[in-house]
C-alpha positions as YAML, in Angstrom:
chain: A
units: angstrom
residues:
- id: 1
  name: MET
  ca: [77.54, -53.99, -39.98]
- id: 2
  name: PHE
  ca: [76.88, -55.71, -36.64]
- id: 3
  name: ALA
  ca: [73.13, -55.37, -37.17]
- id: 4
  name: LEU
  ca: [73.44, -56.79, -40.67]
- id: 5
  name: LEU
  ca: [75.50, -59.76, -39.51]
- id: 6
  name: SER
  ca: [73.08, -60.40, -36.67]
- id: 7
  name: ALA
  ca: [70.12, -60.30, -39.05]
- id: 8
  name: GLY
  ca: [71.95, -62.68, -41.40]
- id: 9
  name: ILE
  ca: [72.85, -65.22, -38.72]
- id: 10
  name: ALA
  ca: [69.83, -65.10, -36.37]
- id: 11
  name: PRO
  ca: [67.38, -67.10, -38.57]
- id: 12
  name: ALA
  ca: [69.85, -69.96, -38.91]
- id: 13
  name: LEU
  ca: [70.49, -70.06, -35.16]
- id: 14
  name: ALA
  ca: [66.75, -70.09, -34.45]
- id: 15
  name: LEU
  ca: [66.07, -72.87, -36.95]
- id: 16
  name: MET
  ca: [69.07, -74.93, -35.85]
- id: 17
  name: THR
  ca: [67.96, -74.64, -32.22]
- id: 18
  name: PHE
  ca: [64.43, -75.68, -33.13]
- id: 19
  name: PHE
  ca: [65.48, -78.88, -34.90]
- id: 20
  name: TYR
  ca: [68.19, -79.62, -32.32]
- id: 21
  name: LEU
  ca: [65.64, -79.50, -29.49]
- id: 22
  name: LYS
  ca: [63.31, -81.78, -31.45]
- id: 23
  name: ASP
  ca: [65.79, -84.62, -30.90]
- id: 24
  name: ARG
  ca: [63.94, -86.41, -28.13]
- id: 25
  name: PHE
  ca: [66.20, -89.40, -27.47]
- id: 26
  name: ASN
  ca: [69.86, -88.82, -28.30]
- id: 27
  name: THR
  ca: [71.00, -85.19, -28.23]
- id: 28
  name: GLU
  ca: [74.05, -84.55, -30.38]
- id: 29
  name: PRO
  ca: [77.28, -82.90, -29.17]
- id: 30
  name: ILE
  ca: [77.72, -79.36, -30.46]
- id: 31
  name: LEU
  ca: [81.17, -79.68, -32.11]
- id: 32
  name: PRO
  ca: [80.24, -82.00, -35.03]
- id: 33
  name: ILE
  ca: [77.15, -79.87, -35.69]
- id: 34
  name: VAL
  ca: [79.34, -76.77, -35.88]
- id: 35
  name: GLN
  ca: [81.71, -78.62, -38.21]
- id: 36
  name: SER
  ca: [78.83, -79.53, -40.52]
- id: 37
  name: PHE
  ca: [77.60, -75.93, -40.42]
- id: 38
  name: ILE
  ca: [81.07, -74.72, -41.47]
- id: 39
  name: TYR
  ca: [81.29, -77.27, -44.29]
- id: 40
  name: GLY
  ca: [77.97, -75.96, -45.62]
- id: 41
  name: ALA
  ca: [79.13, -72.35, -45.30]
- id: 42
  name: LEU
  ca: [82.29, -73.05, -47.29]
- id: 43
  name: LEU
  ca: [80.26, -74.48, -50.16]
- id: 44
  name: VAL
  ca: [78.89, -71.04, -51.06]
- id: 45
  name: PHE
  ca: [82.06, -69.71, -52.66]
- id: 46
  name: PRO
  ca: [82.88, -72.48, -55.18]
- id: 47
  name: LEU
  ca: [79.21, -72.70, -56.12]
- id: 48
  name: MET
  ca: [79.04, -68.95, -56.67]
- id: 49
  name: PHE
  ca: [82.03, -69.26, -59.00]
- id: 50
  name: VAL
  ca: [80.44, -72.10, -60.98]
- id: 51
  name: GLN
  ca: [77.11, -70.27, -61.27]
- id: 52
  name: TYR
  ca: [78.92, -67.07, -62.30]
- id: 53
  name: ALA
  ca: [80.84, -68.98, -64.99]
- id: 54
  name: PHE
  ca: [77.61, -70.40, -66.42]
- id: 55
  name: ALA
  ca: [76.01, -66.96, -66.38]
- id: 56
  name: THR
  ca: [79.01, -65.36, -68.11]
- id: 57
  name: GLU
  ca: [78.93, -67.99, -70.85]
- id: 58
  name: GLU
  ca: [75.11, -67.71, -71.03]
- id: 59
  name: ILE
  ca: [74.70, -71.45, -70.49]
- id: 60
  name: ALA
  ca: [71.49, -72.85, -68.93]
- id: 61
  name: GLN
  ca: [70.08, -69.38, -68.21]
- id: 62
  name: GLY
  ca: [66.42, -70.15, -68.94]
- id: 63
  name: SER
  ca: [64.07, -70.24, -65.97]
- id: 64
  name: PHE
  ca: [63.72, -74.02, -65.90]
- id: 65
  name: LEU
  ca: [67.39, -74.94, -66.35]
- id: 66
  name: SER
  ca: [68.58, -72.16, -64.09]
- id: 67
  name: SER
  ca: [66.18, -73.15, -61.32]
- id: 68
  name: PHE
  ca: [66.52, -76.92, -61.45]
- id: 69
  name: ILE
  ca: [70.12, -77.38, -62.61]
- id: 70
  name: LEU
  ca: [72.24, -74.35, -61.70]
- id: 71
  name: THR
  ca: [70.50, -73.78, -58.39]
- id: 72
  name: GLY
  ca: [68.50, -76.81, -57.26]
- id: 73
  name: PHE
  ca: [70.75, -79.62, -58.44]
- id: 74
  name: LEU
  ca: [74.15, -78.01, -57.90]
- id: 75
  name: GLU
  ca: [73.43, -76.72, -54.41]
- id: 76
  name: GLU
  ca: [71.70, -79.86, -53.16]
- id: 77
  name: PHE
  ca: [74.25, -82.17, -54.77]
- id: 78
  name: PHE
  ca: [77.16, -80.51, -53.00]
- id: 79
  name: LYS
  ca: [75.32, -80.50, -49.67]
- id: 80
  name: TRP
  ca: [74.57, -84.19, -50.20]
- id: 81
  name: PHE
  ca: [78.20, -84.86, -51.16]
- id: 82
  name: ILE
  ca: [79.46, -83.13, -48.01]
- id: 83
  name: PHE
  ca: [77.01, -85.13, -45.89]
- id: 84
  name: VAL
  ca: [77.95, -88.48, -47.42]
- id: 85
  name: TYR
  ca: [81.72, -87.94, -47.28]
- id: 86
  name: THR
  ca: [81.99, -86.23, -43.91]
- id: 87
  name: VAL
  ca: [78.99, -86.87, -41.68]
- id: 88
  name: TYR
  ca: [78.94, -90.61, -42.34]
- id: 89
  name: LYS
  ca: [82.41, -90.71, -40.74]
- id: 90
  name: PHE
  ca: [81.23, -89.07, -37.52]
- id: 91
  name: THR
  ca: [80.98, -91.56, -34.67]
- id: 92
  name: THR
  ca: [78.30, -89.25, -33.28]
- id: 93
  name: PHE
  ca: [76.04, -90.07, -36.25]
- id: 94
  name: ASN
  ca: [74.54, -92.92, -34.29]
- id: 95
  name: SER
  ca: [70.78, -92.57, -34.62]
- id: 96
  name: PHE
  ca: [68.15, -92.00, -37.29]
- id: 97
  name: TYR
  ca: [67.31, -88.46, -36.17]
- id: 98
  name: ASP
  ca: [70.97, -87.42, -36.35]
- id: 99
  name: GLY
  ca: [70.59, -87.37, -40.13]
- id: 100
  name: ILE
  ca: [68.11, -84.52, -39.81]
- id: 101
  name: ILE
  ca: [70.38, -82.60, -37.43]
- id: 102
  name: TYR
  ca: [73.38, -82.79, -39.75]
- id: 103
  name: GLY
  ca: [71.34, -82.21, -42.91]
- id: 104
  name: VAL
  ca: [69.90, -79.04, -41.39]
- id: 105
  name: ALA
  ca: [73.33, -77.92, -40.12]
- id: 106
  name: ILE
  ca: [74.96, -78.22, -43.56]
- id: 107
  name: SER
  ca: [72.03, -76.50, -45.26]
- id: 108
  name: LEU
  ca: [71.93, -73.65, -42.73]
- id: 109
  name: GLY
  ca: [75.67, -73.10, -43.02]
- id: 110
  name: PHE
  ca: [75.17, -72.58, -46.73]
- id: 111
  name: ALA
  ca: [72.04, -70.46, -46.23]
- id: 112
  name: THR
  ca: [73.70, -68.21, -43.63]
- id: 113
  name: VAL
  ca: [76.61, -67.15, -45.83]
- id: 114
  name: GLU
  ca: [74.29, -66.72, -48.80]
- id: 115
  name: ASN
  ca: [71.94, -64.64, -46.64]
- id: 116
  name: ILE
  ca: [74.69, -62.37, -45.32]
- id: 117
  name: LEU
  ca: [76.03, -61.75, -48.83]
- id: 118
  name: TYR
  ca: [72.53, -60.90, -50.05]
- id: 119
  name: LEU
  ca: [71.87, -58.48, -47.20]
- id: 120
  name: VAL
  ca: [75.24, -56.78, -47.75]
- id: 121
  name: ALA
  ca: [74.35, -56.29, -51.41]
- id: 122
  name: HIS
  ca: [70.68, -55.32, -51.05]
- id: 123
  name: GLY
  ca: [70.13, -54.02, -47.52]
- id: 124
  name: ILE
  ca: [68.93, -55.18, -44.12]
- id: 125
  name: GLU
  ca: [65.29, -54.39, -44.98]
- id: 126
  name: TYR
  ca: [65.12, -57.77, -46.74]
- id: 127
  name: ALA
  ca: [66.16, -59.68, -43.61]
- id: 128
  name: LEU
  ca: [62.67, -60.68, -42.45]
- id: 129
  name: ALA
  ca: [61.49, -61.96, -45.81]
- id: 130
  name: ARG
  ca: [64.69, -63.94, -46.30]
- id: 131
  name: ALA
  ca: [64.37, -65.48, -42.85]
- id: 132
  name: PHE
  ca: [60.89, -66.80, -43.68]
- id: 133
  name: PHE
  ca: [61.65, -67.92, -47.22]
- id: 134
  name: PRO
  ca: [65.22, -68.66, -48.46]
- id: 135
  name: VAL
  ca: [66.81, -69.49, -45.09]
- id: 136
  name: SER
  ca: [63.85, -71.56, -43.90]
- id: 137
  name: SER
  ca: [63.58, -73.38, -47.22]
- id: 138
  name: HIS
  ca: [67.24, -74.45, -47.05]
- id: 139
  name: ALA
  ca: [66.65, -75.86, -43.57]
- id: 140
  name: LEU
  ca: [63.56, -77.75, -44.76]
- id: 141
  name: PHE
  ca: [65.42, -79.20, -47.75]
- id: 142
  name: GLY
  ca: [68.06, -80.28, -45.22]
- id: 143
  name: VAL
  ca: [65.42, -82.08, -43.14]
- id: 144
  name: VAL
  ca: [64.36, -84.13, -46.16]
- id: 145
  name: MET
  ca: [67.94, -84.93, -47.15]
- id: 146
  name: GLY
  ca: [68.94, -85.87, -43.62]
- id: 147
  name: TYR
  ca: [65.84, -88.00, -43.11]
- id: 148
  name: TYR
  ca: [66.57, -90.22, -46.11]
- id: 149
  name: LEU
  ca: [70.30, -90.42, -45.40]
- id: 150
  name: GLY
  ca: [69.47, -91.38, -41.83]
- id: 151
  name: LYS
  ca: [67.12, -94.00, -43.23]
- id: 152
  name: ALA
  ca: [69.87, -95.27, -45.53]
- id: 153
  name: ARG
  ca: [72.15, -95.86, -42.57]
- id: 154
  name: PHE
  ca: [69.78, -97.11, -39.89]
- id: 155
  name: LYS
  ca: [67.08, -98.88, -41.90]
- id: 156
  name: PRO
  ca: [69.37, -100.51, -44.45]
- id: 157
  name: GLU
  ca: [66.87, -102.51, -46.51]
- id: 158
  name: LYS
  ca: [67.66, -100.37, -49.59]
- id: 159
  name: PRO
  ca: [70.46, -98.01, -48.52]
- id: 160
  name: ARG
  ca: [71.58, -96.96, -52.00]
- id: 161
  name: LEU
  ca: [68.04, -96.16, -53.04]
- id: 162
  name: MET
  ca: [67.51, -94.10, -49.88]
- id: 163
  name: MET
  ca: [70.76, -92.21, -50.50]
- id: 164
  name: PHE
  ca: [69.60, -91.48, -54.05]
- id: 165
  name: VAL
  ca: [66.19, -90.32, -52.82]
- id: 166
  name: GLY
  ca: [67.99, -88.12, -50.27]
- id: 167
  name: LEU
  ca: [69.49, -86.22, -53.19]
- id: 168
  name: VAL
  ca: [66.64, -86.24, -55.70]
- id: 169
  name: ILE
  ca: [63.76, -84.99, -53.53]
- id: 170
  name: PRO
  ca: [65.62, -81.96, -52.06]
- id: 171
  name: PHE
  ca: [66.92, -81.11, -55.53]
- id: 172
  name: LEU
  ca: [63.41, -81.18, -57.02]
- id: 173
  name: LEU
  ca: [61.92, -79.19, -54.13]
- id: 174
  name: HIS
  ca: [64.71, -76.61, -54.37]
- id: 175
  name: GLY
  ca: [64.34, -76.37, -58.13]
- id: 176
  name: PHE
  ca: [60.59, -75.86, -57.85]
- id: 177
  name: TYR
  ca: [61.11, -73.17, -55.18]
- id: 178
  name: ASP
  ca: [63.43, -71.21, -57.47]
- id: 179
  name: TYR
  ca: [61.24, -71.79, -60.49]
- id: 180
  name: ILE
  ca: [58.33, -70.17, -58.65]
- id: 181
  name: LEU
  ca: [60.51, -67.14, -57.86]
- id: 182
  name: GLN
  ca: [61.72, -66.79, -61.44]
- id: 183
  name: THR
  ca: [58.41, -67.23, -63.23]
- id: 184
  name: THR
  ca: [55.77, -65.58, -61.02]
- id: 185
  name: LYS
  ca: [57.51, -62.20, -60.59]
- id: 186
  name: GLY
  ca: [55.54, -59.96, -58.22]
- id: 187
  name: ASN
  ca: [52.98, -62.68, -57.40]
- id: 188
  name: TRP
  ca: [55.48, -65.21, -56.05]
- id: 189
  name: ILE
  ca: [54.34, -64.82, -52.43]
- id: 190
  name: TYR
  ca: [50.85, -66.20, -53.23]
- id: 191
  name: ILE
  ca: [52.33, -69.47, -54.52]
- id: 192
  name: LEU
  ca: [55.44, -69.69, -52.36]
- id: 193
  name: THR
  ca: [53.57, -69.24, -49.07]
- id: 194
  name: PRO
  ca: [51.43, -72.39, -49.42]
- id: 195
  name: PHE
  ca: [54.48, -74.21, -50.79]
- id: 196
  name: MET
  ca: [56.44, -73.27, -47.65]
- id: 197
  name: ILE
  ca: [53.55, -74.40, -45.45]
- id: 198
  name: LEU
  ca: [53.63, -77.79, -47.17]
- id: 199
  name: LEU
  ca: [57.41, -77.96, -46.68]
- id: 200
  name: TRP
  ca: [56.98, -77.26, -42.97]
- id: 201
  name: LEU
  ca: [54.23, -79.87, -42.57]
- id: 202
  name: ASN
  ca: [56.40, -82.42, -44.36]
- id: 203
  name: ALA
  ca: [59.42, -81.52, -42.20]
- id: 204
  name: ILE
  ca: [57.47, -81.91, -38.95]
- id: 205
  name: LYS
  ca: [56.20, -85.29, -40.16]
- id: 206
  name: LYS
  ca: [59.77, -86.39, -40.97]
- id: 207
  name: VAL
  ca: [60.94, -85.23, -37.52]
- id: 208
  name: LYS
  ca: [58.24, -87.32, -35.81]
- id: 209
  name: GLN
  ca: [59.01, -90.36, -37.96]
- id: 210
  name: ALA
  ca: [62.75, -90.11, -37.32]
- id: 211
  name: ASN
  ca: [62.19, -89.83, -33.57]
- id: 212
  name: TYR
  ca: [59.85, -92.83, -33.72]
- id: 213
  name: TYR
  ca: [62.45, -94.95, -35.52]
- id: 214
  name: THR
  ca: [65.14, -93.80, -33.09]
- id: 215
  name: LYS
  ca: [62.98, -94.73, -30.10]
- id: 216
  name: ASN
  ca: [62.22, -98.18, -31.51]
- id: 217
  name: SER
  ca: [65.89, -98.77, -32.33]
- id: 218
  name: GLU
  ca: [66.99, -97.89, -28.79]
- id: 219
  name: GLN
  ca: [64.30, -100.16, -27.36]
- id: 220
  name: ARG
  ca: [65.52, -103.07, -29.49]
- id: 221
  name: VAL
  ca: [69.10, -102.50, -28.34]
- id: 222
  name: SER
  ca: [67.97, -102.33, -24.72]
- id: 223
  name: ASN
  ca: [65.97, -105.57, -25.07]
- id: 224
  name: GLN
  ca: [68.95, -107.33, -26.65]
- id: 225
  name: GLN
  ca: [71.17, -106.27, -23.76]
- id: 226
  name: ILE
  ca: [68.61, -107.61, -21.27]
- id: 227
  name: ASP
  ca: [68.45, -110.92, -23.17]
- id: 228
  name: ILE
  ca: [72.25, -111.22, -23.03]
- id: 229
  name: LEU
  ca: [72.24, -110.63, -19.27]
...
């Protein structure tokens, strides 16, 4: 059991550490990140109940509806909801890049519990594949969500639009990911691998952009303080 738990948790710790260390200008305290991780983890159980209820009633069980609505939309909506109604209240959410940190933390909390439950049910031999695909994909959806929610708060030209985009793009990406799994059967790896590469390239780009905006913001604040003096 210890090996199984370790295999279930290790990918999330590695990914969280990676994105945490990418914060070049304003490193976050650990406690609010842990809180966000726990919020994400707790989402698994009510969502499992809702998805089970839909499956029992045979509602929205086709590949498209199941992928985009029962999985993509529901999971990303509740992550987004948790972000908006908890993280926005954190005083530590004080820079653009922080959105990525908290988006990834919530997503990896969810992914970790989901991963452990899957490994308990199917065996530790699936741990490596799940680390590279489901767990990583949740983190990358979290990067996109956090980027746009950070943009909504710290580049407030169109905050409501950015908040909406922060829900819609992760939901569509997540839905497409699941749709590939459900419709390509044994050939999924040939489509999902390039899709994951594109997700990673997009995430790295978002990380660089968020750090750039954070750097410029801090420089403006510093210049204003000098002007006051």
